[in-house]
C-alpha positions in Angstrom: -54.9 43.8 -31.9 -56.8 46.6 -33.6 -57.9 49.4 -31.3 -60.5 51.9 -32.4 -60.6 55.1 -30.4 -63.5 57.4 -30.2 -64.6 60.6 -29.8 -64.8 59.2 -33.2 -64.5 55.8 -34.7 -63.2 53.5 -37.4 -64.0 50.1 -38.7 -62.4 47.2 -40.6 -64.0 46.3 -43.9 -65.6 43.1 -42.5 -67.4 45.3 -39.9 -68.3 48.0 -42.5 -70.3 45.4 -44.5 -72.4 44.6 -41.5 -73.1 48.3 -41.0 -73.9 48.8 -44.6 -76.5 46.1 -44.4 -77.9 47.6 -41.2 -78.4 50.9 -42.8 -80.0 49.4 -45.9 -82.6 47.6 -43.8 -83.4 50.9 -42.0 -84.8 52.4 -45.2 -88.0 50.3 -44.9 -89.7 51.1 -41.7 -93.0 50.6 -40.0 -95.6 53.3 -39.4 -96.4 51.9 -36.0 -96.6 54.3 -33.1 -93.6 54.2 -30.7 -93.5 51.0 -28.6 -91.3 48.9 -26.5 -90.0 45.6 -27.7 -87.4 43.0 -26.5 -84.7 42.3 -29.0 -83.4 38.7 -29.7 -81.1 39.0 -26.7 -83.9 39.9 -24.3 -83.1 43.7 -24.0 -86.1 46.1 -24.1 -85.7 48.7 -26.8 -87.8 51.7 -27.8 -88.9 51.3 -31.4 -89.6 54.5 -33.4 -90.4 54.3 -37.1 -89.5 50.7 -37.1 -86.0 50.9 -35.6 -84.4 51.1 -32.1 -84.2 54.6 -30.8 -82.1 56.0 -27.9 -83.3 59.1 -26.2 -80.4 61.6 -25.9 -82.6 63.9 -23.9 -82.9 66.7 -21.5 -85.7 67.7 -19.1 -86.8 71.3 -18.9 -87.4 73.1 -15.7 -90.9 72.5 -14.3 -92.8 75.4 -15.8 -90.6 76.2 -18.8 -93.2 74.8 -21.3 -96.2 76.5 -19.7 -96.4 79.0 -22.5 -95.3 78.8 -26.2 -93.7 82.2 -25.8 -91.4 81.0 -23.1 -90.4 78.0 -25.2 -89.5 80.0 -28.3 -85.9 80.9 -27.3 -85.2 77.5 -26.0 -85.7 75.2 -29.0 -82.6 76.3 -30.9 -80.5 76.0 -27.7 -81.7 72.5 -27.2 -81.0 71.6 -30.8 -77.5 73.0 -30.5 -76.8 70.7 -27.6 -77.5 67.7 -30.0 -80.6 66.5 -28.1 -83.0 64.3 -30.0 -85.7 64.3 -27.3 -87.1 66.9 -24.8 -88.9 66.0 -21.6 -91.5 68.7 -20.7 -94.6 69.0 -18.5 -98.3 69.1 -19.2 -100.1 70.2 -16.1 -103.6 69.2 -15.1 -104.4 72.8 -14.0 -103.6 74.1 -17.4 -105.2 71.4 -19.4 -108.5 71.4 -17.5 -108.9 74.8 -15.8 -112.6 74.2 -15.2 -114.0 70.7 -14.8 -114.9 69.3 -18.2 -113.4 72.2 -20.1 -110.1 71.3 -21.8 -107.5 73.6 -23.4 -105.0 71.9 -25.7 -103.5 75.1 -27.2 -100.1 74.6 -25.5 -100.0 70.9 -26.1 -100.6 71.4 -29.8 -98.1 74.2 -30.1 -95.4 72.2 -28.3 -95.8 69.3 -30.7 -95.7 71.5 -33.8 -92.7 73.4 -32.6 -90.8 70.2 -31.8 -91.4 69.0 -35.3 -89.8 72.2 -36.7 -86.6 71.3 -34.9 -86.8 67.6 -35.7 -87.2 66.9 -31.9 -89.0 64.1 -30.2 -91.0 64.7 -27.0 -91.8 62.9 -23.7 -94.7 64.5 -21.9 -94.6 64.6 -18.1 -98.2 64.5 -16.7 -98.3 66.6 -13.6 -101.7 65.6 -12.4 -102.6 64.9 -8.8 -99.0 65.0 -7.6 -95.6 66.5 -8.3 -92.8 65.6 -5.9 -95.4 64.3 -3.4 -97.3 67.6 -3.3 -100.4 68.7 -5.3 -99.2 72.0 -6.6 -100.2 71.4 -10.3 -103.8 70.1 -9.7 -106.6 72.4 -10.8 -108.1 74.9 -8.4 -111.5 73.3 -8.7 -110.0 70.1 -7.3 -108.0 71.8 -4.6 -110.9 73.9 -3.2 -113.3 71.0 -2.9 -111.8 69.2 0.2 -115.0 67.2 0.7 -114.9 65.6 -2.8 -111.2 65.5 -2.9 -109.9 65.1 0.7 -106.4 65.6 1.8 -104.0 63.3 3.6 -103.8 63.8 7.4 -101.2 63.8 10.1 -101.5 61.8 13.3 -103.0 64.9 14.9 -105.7 65.0 12.2 -104.3 68.1 10.5 -104.8 68.2 6.7 -101.6 68.1 4.6 -101.5 69.9 1.3 -101.5 66.6 -0.5 -104.5 65.0 -2.3 -105.4 61.6 -0.9 -104.5 58.6 -3.1 -107.4 56.7 -1.5 -110.0 58.8 -3.2 -111.9 57.2 -6.0 -113.3 60.5 -7.1 -109.8 61.9 -7.6 -108.6 58.8 -9.5 -111.6 59.1 -11.9 -111.1 62.8 -12.4 -107.3 62.5 -13.0 -107.8 59.5 -15.3 -110.5 61.3 -17.3 -108.2 64.3 -17.9 -105.3 62.1 -18.8 -107.4 60.1 -21.2 -108.4 63.4 -22.9 -104.8 64.3 -23.3 -103.9 61.0 -24.8 -106.9 61.2 -27.2 -105.7 64.6 -28.4 -102.1 63.5 -28.9 -103.3 60.6 -31.0 -105.5 62.9 -33.0 -102.7 65.3 -34.0 -99.6 63.1 -33.7 -100.3 59.5 -34.6 -99.0 60.0 -38.2 -95.9 62.1 -37.2 -95.0 60.2 -34.0 -93.4 63.2 -32.3 -94.4 62.1 -28.8 -92.5 59.0 -27.8 -93.7 58.3 -24.2 -95.6 59.8 -21.3 -94.7 59.9 -17.6 -97.6 59.4 -15.2 -97.5 62.0 -12.3 -94.1 63.0 -10.9 -92.1 61.6 -8.0 -95.3 60.5 -6.1 -95.3 59.5 -2.5 -96.1 60.9 0.9 -93.6 63.4 2.5 -93.6 64.0 6.2 -94.9 60.7 7.4 -94.6 57.0 6.5 -98.4 56.8 5.8 -101.6 58.8 5.6 -103.5 58.9 8.9 -106.9 60.0 7.6 -109.9 57.9 8.8 -110.2 56.1 5.4 -106.5 55.3 5.3 -106.6 54.0 8.9 -109.6 51.8 8.1 -107.8 50.3 5.0 -104.6 49.8 6.9 -106.4 47.6 9.4 -108.0 45.5 6.6 -106.5 42.3 5.2 -103.7 42.7 2.6 -105.2 41.9 -0.8 -104.9 38.2 -1.8 -103.4 39.3 -5.1 -100.4 40.7 -3.3 -99.9 37.8 -0.8 -100.2 35.3 -3.6 -97.5 37.2 -5.6 -95.2 37.3 -2.6 -95.6 33.6 -1.9 -95.0 32.6 -5.6 -92.1 35.0 -6.2 -90.3 34.7 -2.9 -86.9 34.3 -4.6 -87.1 37.4 -6.8 -88.5 39.9 -4.4 -86.1 42.2 -2.4 -84.6 40.4 0.6 -85.7 43.2 2.9 -89.4 42.6 2.1 -89.1 38.8 2.2 -87.1 38.7 5.4 -89.7 40.8 7.2 -92.5 38.7 5.8 -90.7 35.6 7.0 -90.1 37.2 10.4 -93.8 37.7 10.7 -94.5 34.1 10.1 -95.0 34.1 6.2 -98.7 34.8 6.7 -101.0 34.9 3.7 -103.8 36.5 5.7 -103.8 39.5 7.9 -103.5 43.2 7.8 -100.5 45.2 6.7 -98.9 45.4 10.1 -99.4 41.7 10.8 -97.8 40.6 7.5 -94.9 43.0 7.2 -94.4 44.9 10.5 -92.7 48.2 10.8 -89.4 47.2 12.3 -87.5 47.7 9.0 -87.9 51.4 8.2 -91.7 51.4 8.5 -92.0 48.7 5.8 -95.7 47.9 6.4 -96.6 51.6 6.2 -94.7 52.0 2.9 -96.0 48.9 1.2 -99.5 50.0 2.1 -99.0 53.5 0.6 -97.2 52.0 -2.4 -100.0 49.6 -3.1 -102.6 52.3 -3.2 -100.4 54.8 -5.1 -99.8 52.1 -7.7 -103.5 51.2 -8.0 -104.2 54.9 -8.6 -101.5 55.2 -11.2 -102.8 52.1 -12.9 -106.3 53.6 -13.3 -104.8 56.7 -14.9 -102.4 54.8 -17.2 -105.1 52.3 -18.3 -107.4 55.1 -19.2 -104.7 56.8 -21.2 -103.6 53.7 -23.0 -107.2 53.0 -24.0 -107.1 56.2 -26.0 -103.5 56.0 -27.3 -101.2 53.2 -26.1 -97.8 55.0 -26.0 -95.2 53.6 -23.6 -95.9 55.0 -20.1 -93.7 55.1 -17.0 -93.5 56.5 -13.5 -90.4 58.2 -12.0 -89.0 58.0 -8.5 -87.5 60.2 -5.9 -85.0 57.6 -4.7 -84.1 56.5 -1.2 -80.9 58.1 0.0 -78.7 55.6 1.9 -78.0 58.1 4.7 -81.7 58.8 5.3 -83.7 55.6 4.4 -86.8 56.6 6.3 -90.1 56.7 4.3 -91.6 60.2 4.7 -88.2 61.8 4.6 -88.4 60.6 0.9 -91.8 60.1 -0.6 -93.2 57.1 1.1 -94.9 54.6 -1.3 -93.4 56.2 -4.4 -91.9 54.0 -7.2 -88.6 53.7 -5.4 -86.5 50.5 -5.8 -87.9 48.7 -2.8 -91.4 49.3 -4.1 -90.6 48.0 -7.6 -92.4 44.7 -7.2 -95.4 46.4 -5.7 -95.8 48.7 -8.8 -95.2 45.9 -11.3 -98.0 43.9 -9.7 -100.5 46.6 -9.0 -99.9 48.8 -12.1 -99.4 46.5 -15.2 -100.3 49.4 -17.6 -97.2 51.1 -16.5 -94.3 49.9 -18.7 -91.4 50.6 -16.3 -90.2 52.5 -13.3 -87.6 55.2 -14.1 -85.0 56.6 -11.7 -84.4 60.2 -11.0 -80.8 59.7 -10.1 -79.1 62.5 -8.1 -77.2 60.1 -5.9 -73.5 60.3 -5.1 -73.2 56.6 -5.9 -74.9 56.9 -9.2 -74.0 53.4 -10.4 -75.3 51.5 -7.4 -78.7 53.2 -7.7 -79.0 52.2 -11.4 -78.3 48.6 -10.3 -81.3 48.7 -7.9 -83.7 49.3 -10.8 -82.0 46.8 -13.2 -84.1 43.8 -12.2 -87.5 42.1 -12.9 -87.1 43.0 -16.6 -87.4 46.7 -15.7 -85.7 48.7 -18.5 -83.5 51.6 -17.4 -84.3 55.2 -18.2 -83.0 58.2 -16.3 -85.3 61.1 -16.8 -83.6 63.3 -14.3 -79.9 63.6 -13.3 -77.2 66.2 -12.4 -78.1 68.2 -9.4 -77.4 71.8 -10.5 -78.8 73.1 -7.1 -75.9 71.3 -5.4 -73.3 72.9 -7.7 -73.0 69.8 -9.9 -72.7 70.9 -13.5 -70.5 68.7 -15.6 -71.3 65.1 -14.9 -73.9 64.7 -17.6 -71.6 63.3 -20.3 -70.1 60.6 -18.0 -73.5 59.5 -16.8 -75.0 59.5 -20.3 -72.2 57.3 -21.6 -72.3 54.9 -18.7 -76.1 54.6 -18.5 -76.4 53.9 -22.2 -73.6 51.4 -22.5 -73.5 49.5 -19.2 -77.3 49.3 -18.7 -78.6 49.2 -22.3 -80.8 52.1 -21.3 -83.7 53.6 -23.2 -82.3 57.1 -22.7 -80.7 59.6 -20.4 -81.8 63.1 -19.5 -80.2 65.8 -17.3 -82.8 67.9 -15.4 -83.0 71.7 -16.1 -81.5 71.4 -19.5 -82.7 74.9 -20.3 -80.5 76.3 -17.5 -77.8 78.7 -18.6 -75.2 76.2 -17.5 -76.0 74.2 -20.6 -74.7 76.6 -23.2 -73.0 75.8 -26.5 -69.7 75.1 -24.8 -71.0 72.6 -22.3 -69.4 69.2 -22.8 -72.8 67.5 -23.1 -72.9 68.8 -26.6 -69.9 66.8 -27.8 -70.9 63.7 -25.7 -74.4 63.6 -27.4 -72.8 64.2 -30.8 -70.6 61.1 -30.4 -73.4 59.0 -28.8 -75.7 59.9 -31.7 -73.0 58.8 -34.1 -72.6 55.5 -32.2 -76.3 54.8 -31.8 -76.6 52.2 -34.6 -73.7 50.2 -33.1 -75.0 50.6 -29.5 -78.5 49.3 -30.2 -77.0 46.5 -32.3 -74.9 45.4 -29.2 -77.7 45.6 -26.7 -77.5 42.4 -24.7 -74.6 41.0 -26.6 -72.1 41.2 -23.7 -69.7 43.0 -26.0 -70.4 46.5 -24.8 -69.4 47.8 -21.4 -69.1 51.2 -19.8 -66.7 52.9 -17.3 -67.2 56.1 -15.2 -65.2 57.8 -12.6 -66.9 58.3 -9.2 -64.4 58.2 -6.3 -62.2 55.7 -8.0 -58.8 56.3 -9.6 -59.2 53.6 -12.2 -61.7 51.1 -13.6 -61.1 47.7 -15.1 -63.4 46.6 -18.0 -63.1 42.8 -18.1 -63.8 40.9 -21.3 -62.6 37.6 -20.0 -59.4 37.2 -22.1 -58.6 41.0 -22.1 -58.7 43.6 -19.4 -59.0 47.3 -20.4 -57.8 49.7 -17.7 -59.2 53.3 -17.6 -56.9 55.5 -15.5 -58.3 58.8 -14.3 -55.5 61.3 -14.3 -57.4 64.5 -15.2 -59.1 67.2 -13.2 -62.5 66.4 -14.9 -64.7 63.3 -14.7 -63.4 60.4 -16.8 -65.8 58.1 -18.6 -66.3 56.0 -21.7 -67.6 52.9 -23.3 -65.9 49.9 -24.9 -67.4 47.7 -27.7 -65.7 44.5 -28.7 -66.0 44.4 -32.5 -64.2 41.1 -33.0 -61.7 38.8 -31.3 -58.9 41.3 -31.2 -60.6 44.5 -32.2 -62.1 47.1 -29.8 -63.9 50.4 -30.2 -63.4 52.9 -27.3 -65.2 56.2 -27.0 -65.0 58.6 -24.1 -63.0 61.4 -22.4 -60.8 62.0 -19.5 -59.1 58.6 -19.1 -55.8 57.0 -20.1 -56.5 53.5 -21.6 -54.3 50.4 -21.2 -55.1 46.9 -22.4 -53.7 43.7 -20.8 -54.1 40.1 -21.9 -55.2 37.7 -19.2 -53.5 34.8 -21.0 -50.5 34.0 -18.7 -48.8 32.2 -21.6 -48.5 35.5 -23.5 -45.7 37.8 -22.4 -47.6 40.9 -23.5 -49.5 42.5 -26.3 -48.9 45.2 -28.9 -51.3 47.3 -30.9 -51.5 46.3 -34.5 -53.6 49.4 -35.5 -54.9 52.4 -33.7 -57.3 54.5 -35.6 -59.4 57.5 -34.8 -62.5 58.8 -36.6 -66.3 58.7 -36.8 -69.0 56.9 -38.8 -70.3 58.2 -42.1 -73.0 56.1 -43.7 -72.0 53.2 -41.5 -68.3 53.2 -42.3 
């Protein structure tokens, strides 16, 4: 058996030839804008300049990119961390300070500065909502409560959240977003600096399971749209059991209002599906308007449901969380995928919740610095990219002082960048698996005939990936784990290592 160990890598000549051909074909590339495409194994990949691209990213703090001056000292720090992509905000209030008057100064400056550092961008559109609230909407929107009404409590009190049932708001948000996409196309279609755009941020209603305004109450009493009931009836086997079981318990009705079809016995399910449907319709209107101008990949991100507090309203009700995934896929087809902001203790189980219905995995936010978590980024990056064939990974607040030149994310991204051609080649092959320490003392990576044991014997988080290169040849990359390999063939008394090599790739070798 040949064992290739990474932080670095090595390859036999038979594999080197494959990589040499791979790099030769990369020389000829398409001038298409970034887009999503399934490979021959059915895995969705981000295609940039004609080849698969993995976002080794970081998301800035919310207002870091609000001025070009504040960004100046950050670019080199981000580059030193070996990022290839930065996630940063564009706010509606800054883009359209007065209705119909648009200011693209900062957007243009950010794109030009990113190019200087050979960095790609993902813009986060903070429009009507950010984390459920409306703190980044323009003042001209917020002061006109008649045209742009608020959501209400049961007592009729206005909440500081714009109503997602307001057509005027949807039109205004979509119009501003379309202007943003038109401008990005104008200055970036040839250079392709901007890879994707996020629509809104962690949308959903906080403080109640649904809006209690008069219009919302009226819509809640109306029949559930036939498009949704038809979808549920035809896709009964693929929709989450929680939704299907409640629908069955209510008699599998195809006509009736939200309460009659779903009920609220399971964590206010009827309320949340109702809110999710109308949030998704709103997001669809915004995304469709933007794609008409410049069809980059677009996604929404979710404040997830925490297992110890699964009550909608304690997390943003109706947001693109895992139990609303089907709702968003149906109501918002212009949105390419749902992304997970994953700050959960059980990081792995939350990823699994989003890994269904052909929803590609992307983690735009992770690592909760405000809870004292600082060092888990490398482990989560390796695991997310290898085990879930993810489009990318991004710790939040990457411009925080924690992420200095000595942070281990720097080396993790260096190795992942070196491995990217092999990782994207193995997407969907079944030959690539990840391991990551949570509360476990060891993990077992099972390849059928071989088991690879990762024992965690260190004071820091252990992690890694394994790629099977051939029958008896494995590449392992990672940190903080002792590795042992066992044959599952009972006829063999044991195995020995024929060759163990350590290194890294240079021009595919």
